[in-house]
C-alpha positions, 0 to 999 in steps of 0.5 A: 500500500502506498500511503502518500500518492501523487496524481498525474493527469494526462490532459489530452493525448493524441488519439481521435477523441476530439469529436467524442468529447467537448472537454478534450483540449485542443489549442495550446490555451485550451491545453494549458488551461486544462492542465492548470485546472487539473493541478488546482483540483489536486494533480501534482504532474500534468502529462502533455501532448499537443494537437494541431490547432486546426485539425485536432490531430496530434502534433510534435510542434515545438512551438505549440508545446512552448506556448502551452508550457509558457502559459502554465508557467506564467499562470503562477500554478505550481505543477510538474510538467511531463511532456510526451516524447512518443510522437515520431514513432508512427508507422502505418504499413500500406496494407495486408499485401503491399506492405510497403511503402508506408501509408503517409496517412498516419505515418510519422517517423522521426529519429531520436533527436528530432523526437526530443527537440521539444524537450531540449528547447522547454526542459520540463522536469520529466518526458516520456520514453515508450519502452517497446514496439506494439500493435497499438490499436484495434485493427489496421495497419498501425504500429507503435515503433520504438526500437532498441536503437532509438531508445537507447539514444533517447535515454542517453540524450534525456540523461545528459539533459537532466530531464527524468524519463517516465518509462512507459511499459505497456507490456512484459517485454517493455519491462525486460527492456527497462531492466536492460537500459538499467544494466546499460547505465542509461537510467539514473535513480530513482527510476520512474515507470508508468504501467499502461494497462488495458490498451489493446495488444498490451497487457490487459487490466485484470488484477492478475496481470497487473500484479505480475507486472508490479512483481517484476519492477526494478527494485527501489523504482517509483511507479504509477499505473493507469488503465483506460476507459471506465476501468481508469477510476477503479485503477486509482485504488488499484495502483495505491493498493499495489504501492503505486502512484495514479494517472487519470485524465482525458488522454485515457478515458473520457467519463466520470460515469455512465453518460457523464463526459468528464473534464480533466479537473473532474477526473482529478477530483474523483481520484483525490476523493477515492485516495482521501477515502482510503486514508492516502495523503496527495503529495504536492508538486515540490514533494514530487520533485524531491521524491523523484530528484527533479529539476525544475526549469524555466 
């Protein structure tokens, strides 16, 4: 049991959710305001993607990231910034027979240095590294690509920047690679891991699978966990009971309950209610920085 938990809010993601809920933020101003609201509701960390303001599609535009982070920093709201570095590993094959060339609609492949351009520019406390390649979405020909070579290079660059990587683990093989990166000296203590449950073709979100992953975590790591969809709310309790921290937010789940489309602040408030009902104390942003040895920039 973890009696002192920090909550991360994953504010928007990059998925095709903008037409499913009016609360999914799209523009830099909307994303920043939603992150600020989540922080005021109790989130110590905000996990940030950006979207093309015109189309709503996920983007790697450094300028969009800079505007979001500048707005958050200028607001006076203290919160730990966690930027995704997962964009740039999107491969859509040409089809079941004509596999190559890749389909340009949805394919966005970039090298390790380019994938970290916004991290180098903005210097958040945390950025994410997706720790493996996998079929990520139900059906179709999309693959989330993160090769060992790219991951090693990204981990080394992040280490040199002094930014803490949050290692996104979607299945058991990803956790195997985390242990290898530790052996290579690419990760500084404390190692920070996010267990991402319930995503198609990754680890399912049943308690047995979840605890099997928890039991394979590196010694003395700090971990969080979440599930997508309606299991996001039960995983608030599940993560704390297993010794971890919590992630909620519109990247992973659009509903507070049946028929109630949530805001990010409402999801954080529900997580706070559950945790405090378990006699768990929520950690603040500076406590998280101290625990994870984070450096606040900007």
